[in-house]
C-alpha angles and dihedrals in degrees: 000000000000108000130191125192118215110200124018112217126115092307094046091051089050090053092053088052093047093051088055088064093050109075091186090066136074124197107223094185152302122264116207138177088216124083102286094225089058095058118087117200134179087261105305119130115252125222135181114261085231090068097050094109089057087070102052093118096045101054126068096188130012114209111209115215104178127117123276096228100068110344111057098045086066104027100049097055091040094053096036085073090069110019143039101250144195125196140177099222105168111174094115098197093055098045094101089051092049093045092055093048094048096041093055091054099042095047090052091048098045091241133134113231121187116196136188097023121162131074101302109039090026122031094023089050089057092049089053092051096045097044093045092051089053100041098041095171101057150076133263121228125184121187122183128203155297083235151091118288111211095197095049091044091051091048090056093047088059091062111106110256095024113122097176139352144179125193123202120199111209123190116222102242096211092058092046092051092049089057094047089053090056095245092136094216120194103236130185121216090258091052095058106049146010125210123226114197124192111193133186105204125206115253108279095008118148102251094188091058093046091051092049092050091051097047092048099042107129119232090014115050112350093090096050140067099255130189121197121204119189110210137166125264090249090055088050091053095045100041108022107036098112124077107215123161145149145144152180138262116198134181117196114193147152137229136184136071092285096029087252097146121073124202131183121196114197127189113183138184129193110185129187090193120028096190095047091051092045089048090052090055090050092053094049089050091048088061089052090046091054093049094048091049089051087058094049095251094148130173132053119330138182135199087273091065099052123094104228093233090064090066096062129080088206121101123257092247092053093046092050092044099046108025109029 
């Protein structure tokens, strides 16, 4: 499979590293909006994003590594006209809208476009679907963190006057423990997590305005108790250089004639590098995207549409013999 990477930030670098672990894939190149000679990769050729349409016959799947706030809503439909694509769009509330826009384009072009791939949305979405299908009488719970959210950090950096930013999502332990104990609590968004933001402001920027814009940002911070810390660039480099993350999906449910038996399903991730793990998911789904396109399964797809066996480079016999 011939893969292209569109956008080369933390996620794009992670995709390049993941492709090196997958011998059935070849990285054709990286496409960037920066000057190509200013971008250093792990060996992949670098091209200008303006030249991407010159490569339509050389790439089987284009993995899009832009941000969900402003990049992917435009880039995914635009590129799905010419390539099979995979993106990591993670603004949950806007996924149906994004799906509709991408599906229309991909169907018309005879392309396969896979959106919202990663771990949430993505692997956690599957965990919610599987566990809810098994424990029909129950309740879903998802907790994220503690860790750096790339999408939320990117959204803060788009605010005028912000030079750099990192956002940590922190689960509220008392709520998580209540779920694990089978108490089935009814929890609001605000009762499950807090958000901690570390911001480097441009010199002379209105910090009060920046803080207000962060705390009232819909789909990102408005529904949470959010704390904003203004720090120096040096503090950012020294204390917030890493990108850990993780989380837990739980399904608490009951079975039995009188609902006498309680069950808890828990799926957890602990990640040293959020972008490298997300990139690894994108690469696995790029394989599935290619296989589905070969079968004429065009249009927009999500993780729910992918047969699990399409994700693996292993043969069917090996999968049945070792994993089933």
